[in-house]
N, C-alpha and C positions, 0 to 999 in steps of 0.2 A: 702942938698942932698936929692932927693926924695926916699922915702922908698920903699922897692920891693913888698909891698902888700898893701892893702887897710885896713884902720883902723876903726872901730867902736867903741868907748869908751860907756862903759855902763853906764847909769844914776841910775843903781841899787846900785852902791857903791858910789855915789855923795853924798853931805849933802842935803836932802830932803828939807831943810828950805831955801837953796839957789840954787835952780836949774838953775836959770838964770846964775849965777856965772859959774856953772859947764859947762853950754853950752858955756860960753866966754872961760874958758878953753880950751875946747875940739877946739874949733875955733883957738885960740891961738897957739896949738899944732898941726895944720893942721890936724885935725881928718877928714875922708872923708865923715862920716856919724854917726848919733846918735843913738845907740842901747837902746830900751826902753823896759824893761820886764815888762809883763803883769802876775801878778799871782793871782789865785783866791781862794787859800786857800783849794781848792779842788785836783786839778791835782798836785799840788806842796804844801808843807806845809809853806806857806807865803802869804802875802798880800803886794801888791804894789800899783801900780796907775791905774787910768781907763781914759776913752775919755775926761772928762772935763780936766784934768791935761795936757793931750797930746794936745789938743785944745789950752789950754793957753801959752803952750811952742811953739807952731807953729809958733807965730807971731816973736819970738826971733831969729830965725835963718832962712837960706835959705839952711843949710845943710839937707840931705835926713833925714828922719827917718825910723829907721829900727824896726818896732814893732814885737816884739816876744811874742804871746800869749801863755803862759803858762796856759792853762786853760781848763777844760770839756767843749763840746758843744760850740767849737768856731765859729761855723757858726752863733749861736743866738746873738753874740755881733760883727761879723765882719763888718756890715754895720756902728755902732757906730765909730769904730776905723780907719774906710775909711773914714768918714766924718770928723774925728777928725784932720786928716792931715797926715796918714801913707804913705810914699811912697814905702816900701817894708812891707808887712804884712805875718808873718811867723806863721803857727800853727803847732801842733804835729800830726803826723801821728796816735800816739797813741789815740789821742782824739777825732777824726773824722772818722765817718763811710764813710761819702759822701765827701771824700777828693777831687775826681776830680770835683766834683759840686762846692766845696766851691773855688777852684783854679780858675775857670771860672769865677765865680762871683766875685772874687777880680781883675781879669784883665779886666772885662767889667767895673769896677768902674774906670779904669785908673791907677790900683796900680799894683806893682810887686808882684806876688804871691811867697811865700816861704814855705818850708816844713821842719821839724825838726826831729830829732831822739834823744831819751834818750839813755843813754850808753848801755842799755840791748836790743837795737832794732836793728836788722841787716840792712845793705844797702838794703837786698832783699826786704824788707818791703816797698820799694819806687820804685819796678822796672816798675810798671803802672803808675808812676805820673812824673818820670824824664824828659820826653820830654815836659811837660808842665808848669814847674817851672822856676824861674829865680834865685833862690838861694836855697840851701841846706845846713841848719844849722847841725852841728855835736855836740853835746854837749859832753864834754870832762871831765863832770862832773854830778853827779845826781843833776838836776835843782831845785832851791828852795832857795837858798843861795850864796852869793858871798864869796869870799876869800877861796874857797876850793882847794884842790890838784889835779892838772890832772890826770885823768886816761889815762895813756899813750896810751894802745893798741887801744885806740877809734881813734888815728890816722890812724890804718889800713884802716878806713873807708873813711878817706880823699883819700887815695891812691887808694882805690877802685872805688869811684866816679870820680875821675879824669881820670882814665882808662877807664870808663863807657861813661864818657863825650866826651874824643877823639875818641872812637871806633864809636861811634855814631852820633859825630858833634852837639851834645846837647849845649846848649847856657847858662845854668846855671853856677852861681859862687859857689863855696865851703867855707863855713865859718865855723869858731870853737870859742867855746864858754866855758871858764871854766879852770880855773888856767893857764893862759896864763901870763908869766912874763919873764925876761931876761934868765933865765935858761932853761925854756920850750920852747921860741920863736923859736929857731934854728930848733928843732925837728918839730915843728908845719909847718913851712915854707918848711922843707925838705920834708914832706909828700906832699906838693902842694898847701896848703891853700891860697885862693885868699883874704878872709877876715878875718880878725883878730878882735874878740870881747874882749876887755879886760875892767874890772871894778876897781877892788881892786889895781891892779899893775898899772894901768894908773894914778889914782887919788893920789896915794903916790908916785908916781915919779918912781917906780920899773919896768916900761917898757922904761925907758930912757936911752936905751943901742943900 
């Protein structure tokens, strides 16, 4: 049976020594895309992977790469991730002053631009950008580490974004990342989420519900 939402398993919770196997697992479980968290140790307190690893993984699958830049000054590195094979390139509104310019650059490169919010940032911060993006990523945990408990109040942002989309005929999809498991999934979907990002729960089987 086809699931009623798009699924993007996050490689953040995969075994980094066997990322190829993780991609095979995502394909076997009919993932719709692969979420790749890029952390710089500044915007969030962790380091993950960069363009060379993404480029190496690109040849292993035809699934779209949903690359999430959790980094300061994302415009400085955007071209490297676009060239590495990102299909969606999402950056944080909190990290980029010239967000509209970067959105245009991502689209001109043939990639789909996305914008993200940390839990403390309101949807209103995106008001000037929503007409121009393909994806809005609502963080339901404070970004930096996998396996955290969902901040349930963040799902109100999903409802707000869906209402704005409907009222203005915008085309973005709404994604949720953080603490999604069998217990929280019903409320995530009830809020109107289109794309579910899951790391720990996916790779441990806790999302098999």
